Every structure is written in C-alpha cells, then in structure tokens.
N, C-alpha and C positions, 0 to 999 in steps of 0.2 A: 557388453560382450558376454557371452556364455563360455565358461571354461569348464569342460566335462572331463574330470579325471577318470581314468580308465582303469579296469582290473590289474593291468600290468603296470607296475610303478615306473613313472617317467614317461607316461603317453598321456596327452591331453588332447581331445577334439575341441576345437575353438569355433564358435559361431560368432562373427562379428555382427554389430547392429548396423544393418544396411538401411540408409535412408533415401526412399525413392520419391521422385516427384516428376513433373512434366519434362524436366531437363534431362533426367537419367537417375543416376544414383550416386551416393557418396557413403563411404565408411572408413574408419580407422583401420589400416592394415596391421599397425603395429603401435602400441603405446607402453613404453618401457614400464611406467608405474603400474598400469593395470596388470600386465603380465607378472611382474614381481608380487603384487598383491595376491595373485592366484597360485603362487608357487613356482613360477617360472623366473629364475633368477640369473640366467645367462646373460652375459654381454655378447651380442652378436657381433662378428668381426668382420664376416665375408658374406657376400650375397651371390647367388648362383642362379643362372637361367638356362633352361634346357628347352629344345623344341624337338618333338618326336612324332612320328606317324603311327597310326593304329597298330596295334599289336607289338610296338617296341616295348620290351621289359628292360629295366634297368635296376641292377640289383641281384642280390642282396649285398649291400656294401656296408662298411664300417671302418673306422679308424681306431687303430690300437693304441699306438704312441702318443697320439694327440686326439682324444676322443671329442667328436663333434656332436654337440646337440643341434637338431634341426628343427626349424619352423617352415613347413612346407605349405604351399598354396598354388592353386592353378590360375592362371589368367586368361587362358583361352583353352576350350575343349574340357575333357573329363580323364580322369585316371582312377584306378584301383590302387590304393596306397596300402603299403604293408610295412608294419614294424614287428621285429622278432626279438624276444628277450634272450639274449645268448649270453648273459652274465653268469658264469659258473657259480653255483650254490644258491642262485636266486630262487625264491619260492614259486616263481613263474617261469623258470627256465624252460626254453623250447616252446612257449606258447607265443601266439602272434595276435595282432590286432589289425584288422583291415577295415577300410571304408572308401567310400566314393569321395574323391575332392573334385569339384568341377567350377568353371567360370560362372555357372548358374546358382550353386549353392553357397558359393563363398567361403566354406569351411577352410580351416587350417588344421594341419596336424603338427604337434609339438612331439618329437622323438628325442628322449634324452641320450646323452652320450653313452657308449657302452652297449646300445641296442643296434641290430642290423636294421637295414632300410632298404626298401625297393618300391618300384611301381610299374604298371603296366599302362599304357594308353588305350582306353576304351572308345574314344571318339575318333574322327578322321585324323585329326592332328591335336596336339596339346602343347601348350607352352606352361611350364612349371618353373616357379621361382622358389628359392629357399634360402634362408638365412642360417649361417652356421656360427658356432660359438667358438671355433678354433680355425686356423688355417689349414688348408689341404696339405697333407704330407704323404706323397705317393709311396714313400718308403714304410709308412705305418698303415697302409691300406689293406684290408683282406676282404674277400668274397666268399660268399657261401653260395652253393647251388640253389638257384631259385625253386627247382623241383625236387629238393631232398625229401625223400619219402618220411624221414624222422620227423620232419615239420609240418608235412601234410596240408600245405597251404593250398586252398581252392582257388587257384588263379583263374580268372576268366578268358583264358587263352590256352590253346593247347600247343601250338608252336609258334611261340614269340620270336620276334626278330631280336637277336642278342649280339652284344660286342663280343670279340674273340676273347676277351677276359671273362666275361660272364659265361660263355659256353664252356669254358675250361675250369670254371669255379669248383672248388672241392666241396664235399659234404660237410655238415656240422661237425660230425664226428672226427673227420681229418684235420680241423682246425682247432679242436677242443683245447689244446696246450696253449694256444696262443690268446684265447679268450679271457677277457677281464674277469675278476671275481666280484660278486655281488658285495656291495658296501653297506646295504640297507640303510 
C-alpha cells in the first residue's frame, strides 16, 4: 500500500496494492497494522454505504460533538471527493483537497475528524463505502454550503442534486463559532 500524506494535515490518499490475474483481482481493503504504521491510528467503529446517481452531491458534512475520521472508497462508479480544513487556527484553514475515487483506480481517501467532507458522483451511478471512527450523532452534525464562495471549490457540476439539508446549508462564516480548534 502507498500512503500519500497531503499538504493539509489529516488527509491521506491511499493506493492499495492490487493483484490481478486471469480470475480477476484481489487487494487488502483495510489492514489496521499498515494503517497505524502510516500514521492513521483510528479504530473504526461504523461502516456506511451509499448509492447515488450522476450529479448527486453529498456534503459538506462533519460531526462536531463526536468527530468522525473517515476512510472513503468507491466500489462502483466514480466520485469527485473533497475534504476541507475547517479547524479554526489551523495553518491550512479554508483549504481543500480533492481527488477522483473510482472502482477502477481503487484509491481511498482518509479524512481526519474535524475536517468537512463531501463528494459528487461523476459516473452514471456510484456506490461509496466509508469507515468512521465514531458513531453518527445527528445532534452533532453540521453542514457547510458546497458552493461557498469563500472556499472556492471547483466542483465538476454546476447544478447538483442535493438533499434538503444540503440545499439549506449555511456558509463557512455562518458556522465559524461551532467549528473545532486546530490542536496541531
């Protein structure tokens, strides 16, 4: 496995070793010891699975009271995945990392707790699985507007399909007081 630490602390792009032969392929989707050796020390406690159509945008979401680190991968289709540093006083506050995750490139994205996360489906359909380091707490979740001009994320879609919650998401400036502080 290759673990590429990104410029924003708490983000890794992971490329598993995929073994192919006439039967198909095999790879380790998760290996706790290898992840810990790379600096990803969370114990994951919940697995989530979503299915979405082209143009569906989920995010930007995060948990405040029970921050969730996430390990995201696509098992069918492709997405444009985005993580945003919204930790107050962080040296990379307001910066984002984005990449394509697909069932063909096998990449995974690790997003530390305290970062906002979202994705948009770029294939006809996509199924996304992700591990979480804490249990979902609906009372501690916040959303940030996907198209917040302050963030300037170049999403590969102009008019995404959004949930009611994501359509009503406030700007980063409007949730600033709720955001966690950088602990370096």
